[in-house]
N, C-alpha and C positions, 0 to 999 in steps of 0.2 A: 521368663518361661511362661508358656500358655497355661491358664488356670485349668486344674484337673477336671472341672465339671464340663469342659468342652469335649472330653474324650469318652468314647464308648468303651465298655469293658470287653465287648464281643462284637464281631461283625454282624451277627444276626440281630443284635440289639437295635441296629439302625437299618435293618433290611438289606444288607449287602450280601451278595453271593460270594462265599469264600473262594470258590474256584475261579470266578471271573476276576476277583481282586488279585488273586495270585497270577492269573494270566497277564494282567496289566503290569504287575511288578516284574514278571519274567521278561516281558517285552521291553520294559525300561532298562533292565539289567543287560539285555542283549545289545542295546544301543551302546552301552559302555564297553562291553567286552569286544564288540566289533570295531571300536574306535571312532564311532560316529559322534559321540559326545564324551567330553572328559569327565563330567559329573552331572548328576541330576538328583532332584529331591521331589518327592511326591507326597501329597496328603489327600485323602478321600473323605469327604464329609457328606452325610445324608441325614435327613430328619433332625437337623439341629445339632449333630455331634460329629466329631472326627472319628471315623472308623479305623483308619490305618495310616501309617506314615512309613516311608522308606527313603533312604539316601544311598546312592551308589557312586563309586568312582573317586578320583583324586582331583584336587583343585589347588591352585596357588593361593595361599592365604598368608598375608603379611610377608610376602616375598619368599615363602617356603612352600614347596609342593608337599601336600600331605592328604591323608584320607579325609573325605568330606563326611560329616556326621549329621544327625538330625538337628544338632545345635549350630551347624554352620549357617551363616547368613548368606543369602543370595540376593542379588539386585533384581527386583521384580518388574523393572522396566515399565511398560504401559499400564500394568495393574495399578500403578501409582495414580493414574487419572481417576480411578474410582475413589481414592482417598481425598483427592482435591475436590472432586464433585461433592462428596459427602460433607466436606467442610463448608462448601458454599451452601448446601442444602440446610445445614444447621442455622446459618445466618438468615436464610429465607424463612425457616420455621419461626425464628425470633422476630420476623417482620423487618429486619434490617437490610434486606436485599430482595429484589424482585427479578425474575427472569427477563422482564422487558426493560430493566434499567440499562441505560447506555453506560458503557465502560467509562466514558469521560466524566460521568457524574462523580466518580471516586478517584479516577486516575486521569487527570486532564492531559498529562504528557502523552497518553496513548492516542489522542486525537490528531496528532500531527500527520501530514501526508494523506489527508482525506479519509481518516478512519473514525470520524465523529459519530457515525450512525451505527457502529458495531455495538451490539447488546450482549449482556451476560448470556442470554439464551443462544446467540450465535456462537459464542465461545464454547459452551458446553455441548453443543450439537454439531460441531465441526462444520459450521456454515459461515465462519467469520472471515473467509477469503484470504487467510494468511498461511496456507498449508506448507509453503516452502520458505517461510521467513527465516533468514539466517541467524545463527547464533550457536555458540558452544554452551553446553549445559552448565559448565563451571561458571559461566558469566552470571547465572542467576544469583549466585552467592555474593556478588559485588553489586550493591544497591545502585551505585552510580551507573555502572555499565548496563545493568538491567533496564533502567529507565531510558538510557540512550537507545537500547535496542527497541523498546516499546515505541519510542517516538520515530525511529528510523523506518520501521516496516511499512510497506505499501500493500494495498489490496490487489489481489489478482483479478477480481471482478466485484460487482456490488455485493455487499454482505447480505446473506440470506438467499442469494440467487441459486446456489447449488451446494450439495454436500460433497466435500472432499476431505478425506481423513487427514487430520493435522498430526504430524509426528510429535510436536512439542509446543510450538509457539502459542497456541490458543490457551494453554494452561498457565503460562507466565502471568498474563494480566489477571486471571482468576485469583491466583495466589497473592498478587499485589493488592487486589481488592480486599481479600480476606485480612491482610495485614492492616490496611487503612481503616477498615470498619472495626476490627477487634482490638487493635492496638498491640497485638501479639505478633511475633515472628511466625510466619506461616508454618514452619516446622514445629514450633512449640504449640501452635493451635492444634495441629493434627495429633500431637502427642497427648496434650492435656484434655482435649475435647472428644477425641475418638479412641485412641489406643488405650490410655490408662483407664477410662471408665468401663471399657470392655474387658479389662483384665489381661491386656496384651502388651506388657511392658517392652517386649522385644520388637514391636512393630514401630518402625521409624521412617520418616522421610528425611534423608540426611543422617549422618552418623558421626559421633564424636571420634576423635583420633584414637582414644583409648580402646575403642572396639574395632578398629579397622582390621586388626589381625584375624578377626573372626569372619571376615567377608571373603567369599570365593571370588577370585578374579573371573571376569567375563572372557570367553574365548570365541574367536571368529572361526567357524568350522564350515567345511563343505564348499561346494560351488553353486552359484545361482542356477536355478532350474531354467531350462530352455522352454520356449513357447510350446513346442510339441509335447513336452513332458507335462506341462500344466493341462494341456488339452486331453492327454491320455488319462489323467487323474480326474478330469471333469471339474477342474478348479480354475477360476478366473485369474489370470495373471495380475500381479500387483499393479496398482495405478502408478502413474508417473510420479506422483508426490511421494511414493514410497521409496524412491531413489535416494532420499536423504538418509535412509537406513543403510549405511555402509560400514566397512571395517573401522574407519577412523572414528565415526560417531559412536560405535558400540564400545570399542576398547577405551574410549575416553572415560568410561565409568570405572576403569581401574585406577584412575588418578585420584589421589587423596583429596585434592581441591574440589573435584567434581562430586565425590561422595559427600563431602562436608556441605557443599552447596545445597544439596537436596532438591534437585529438579522436580517441580510439581507435576511433570509429565512422565518422568522415568526414574526418579531418584529414591524410590521406596526401597528399603533394605530390611529383610526379615527372613523367616524360615517359611517353608511351605505350609506349615500348620497354622501360621498366624492369619493369612488371608482366608484360609478355610474356616477359621474361628469367627471371622467377622459376620458371616452370613446369619448365624443363629441369633446374634444379639445386637446387630448394628442398629444405631439410631435411625428411625424412619422419619422422612420429611413429610410433614403435614402442612400443606400450603395454607397460608393465612387468607381467609376469604372475607 
């Protein structure tokens, strides 16, 4: 449960407009009532505190369909990348890791197939040239298979040459580096160095089987937008690399093996209030000069 000091007693305490907050909640509830989403959970934080939280809808949890609550865990997908990055920053703050360090300094296996020049900075800034590298997220939990994947991948172009959003592959070697430097399982590092010091015991990457029944299953809903629909909204269509986000890749996160593995790119599991609580008290990286 999130520590009580993270919560404001009133909306005006944190400068939130009650009418606008309610309008947002009404909009979210409408998504549920109209069948666009099965369930959703929201938390609004400002000025260092959470002003309000709400949960709507029903979700499969532990194989049973039931109402979602503020205590229901949701898979936070790519928000997990912020946790992995923060873990790396802690090691940088301690002088054990530098952005310009080559990955092979810590993970020699990664250097196979011409990846020797890839740096930690390339990984964290989505310039490591492996945006479509193959692999199921459950494979991260198998150390042998993880290292086989890291060695197998090939660059699409020279590292650092261009920015292309990486769905998952760039954060696998970051997590492996964290393990080799710290001597801790990556999931345990996030838990003991980030979540617990911040008073957020329910913030996890990967989850034990005993808590799996509290996790809402992910649902694939709707149809992909057409090019003309993006144009009408004034939104740039997803890049080619985003094609890796498909139904099979998303619903994989409903598998217990995947949830336990704790993908460093998408395997974070928590409630909406937990990520909202990180911002006020998160450890800050101070580069060693």
